[in-house]
C-alpha positions as CSV (number, residue, x, y, z in Angstrom):
1,M,-12.4,-31.9,6.0
2,A,-8.8,-31.1,7.0
3,V,-7.6,-32.4,3.6
4,L,-9.9,-30.1,1.8
5,E,-8.8,-27.1,3.8
6,W,-5.2,-28.0,3.4
7,S,-5.6,-28.4,-0.4
8,L,-7.4,-25.0,-0.6
9,L,-4.6,-23.4,1.4
10,V,-1.9,-24.9,-0.8
11,G,-3.8,-23.8,-3.9
12,V,-4.2,-20.2,-2.7
13,A,-0.6,-20.1,-1.7
14,G,0.5,-21.4,-5.1
15,L,-1.7,-18.8,-6.8
16,I,-0.2,-16.0,-4.8
17,G,3.3,-17.3,-5.4
18,F,2.7,-17.6,-9.2
19,S,1.2,-14.0,-9.2
20,L,4.3,-12.7,-7.3
21,I,6.7,-14.4,-9.7
22,N,4.7,-13.1,-12.7
23,L,4.7,-9.5,-11.3
24,A,8.5,-9.7,-10.7
25,R,9.1,-10.8,-14.3
26,N,6.8,-8.0,-15.6
27,L,8.6,-5.4,-13.6
28,Q,12.0,-6.7,-14.7
29,Q,10.9,-6.6,-18.3
30,E,9.5,-3.1,-17.9
31,R,12.8,-2.0,-16.5
32,R,14.8,-3.5,-19.3
33,L,12.5,-1.9,-21.9
34,R,12.8,1.5,-20.2
35,E,16.6,1.3,-20.0
36,A,16.9,0.1,-23.6
37,F,14.5,2.8,-24.8
38,Y,16.5,5.6,-23.2
39,Y,19.8,4.1,-24.3
40,L,18.6,3.9,-27.9
41,L,17.3,7.5,-27.7
42,E,20.7,8.7,-26.7
43,T,22.8,6.5,-29.0
44,H,20.7,6.5,-32.1
45,S,19.8,10.2,-32.3
46,G,16.2,9.6,-31.3
47,T,15.5,7.0,-34.0
48,I,14.3,3.6,-32.8
49,T,13.0,0.5,-34.5
50,L,11.0,-2.3,-32.9
51,I,13.8,-4.8,-33.5
52,Q,16.4,-2.5,-31.9
53,L,14.3,-2.1,-28.8
54,A,13.4,-5.8,-28.5
55,A,17.0,-6.9,-29.1
56,T,18.5,-4.3,-26.8
57,A,16.0,-5.1,-24.0
58,R,16.2,-8.8,-24.7
59,V,12.4,-9.2,-24.7
60,D,9.9,-10.6,-27.2
61,A,8.6,-8.4,-30.0
62,E,5.0,-8.0,-28.6
63,P,5.9,-6.4,-25.3
64,A,8.5,-4.2,-27.0
65,K,5.9,-3.1,-29.6
66,L,3.4,-2.2,-26.9
67,Y,6.1,-0.3,-25.0
68,L,7.3,1.5,-28.1
69,E,3.8,2.4,-29.2
70,T,2.9,3.7,-25.7
71,Q,6.0,5.9,-25.7
72,A,5.2,7.1,-29.2
73,K,1.7,8.0,-28.2
74,A,3.0,9.8,-25.1
75,F,5.3,12.0,-27.2
76,S,2.8,12.3,-30.1
77,I,5.2,10.5,-32.5
78,L,3.9,8.8,-35.6
79,P,5.8,5.8,-37.2
80,D,7.8,6.4,-40.3
81,V,9.1,4.1,-43.0
82,D,12.7,4.2,-44.4
83,R,13.8,3.4,-48.0
84,E,14.1,-0.3,-47.2
85,G,10.6,-0.4,-45.8
86,S,11.5,-0.7,-42.1
87,T,9.2,1.1,-39.7
88,F,10.9,3.4,-37.2
89,Y,10.0,6.1,-34.7
90,R,11.9,9.4,-34.6
91,F,11.8,10.9,-31.1
92,P,13.3,14.2,-30.0
93,K,17.1,13.9,-29.6
94,V,18.3,13.4,-26.1
95,Q,21.8,14.2,-24.9
96,R,23.4,13.9,-21.5
97,S,25.0,17.1,-20.2
98,L,28.7,17.0,-19.6
99,S,28.3,17.8,-15.9
100,A,25.3,15.4,-15.3
101,S,25.6,12.3,-13.3
102,D,24.5,8.9,-14.9
103,D,21.0,9.6,-13.6
104,E,20.5,13.1,-15.0
105,W,19.3,13.9,-18.5
106,T,19.0,17.1,-20.5
């Protein structure tokens, strides 16, 4: 009986550990996407493509697509297509004020 209890305890501990690692990875990915999104807003005059976001955040396309679509929905932005057939999103332009610290936006 002790072996069964020990196995169950190890299994539960492993599941909790795996869940915590997965949560940490998701939070890190979310942070990278958020930072990349605002960086691209500032440096690309509000125009962002999926490949730009994925490459800048260094994440796979699927989570970048989900993040970009969520932001587009929040800002009521519809995707557009350029002359080459690339899909992009044009968000309102963002600029940092000259007197703002690194954490402040206008």
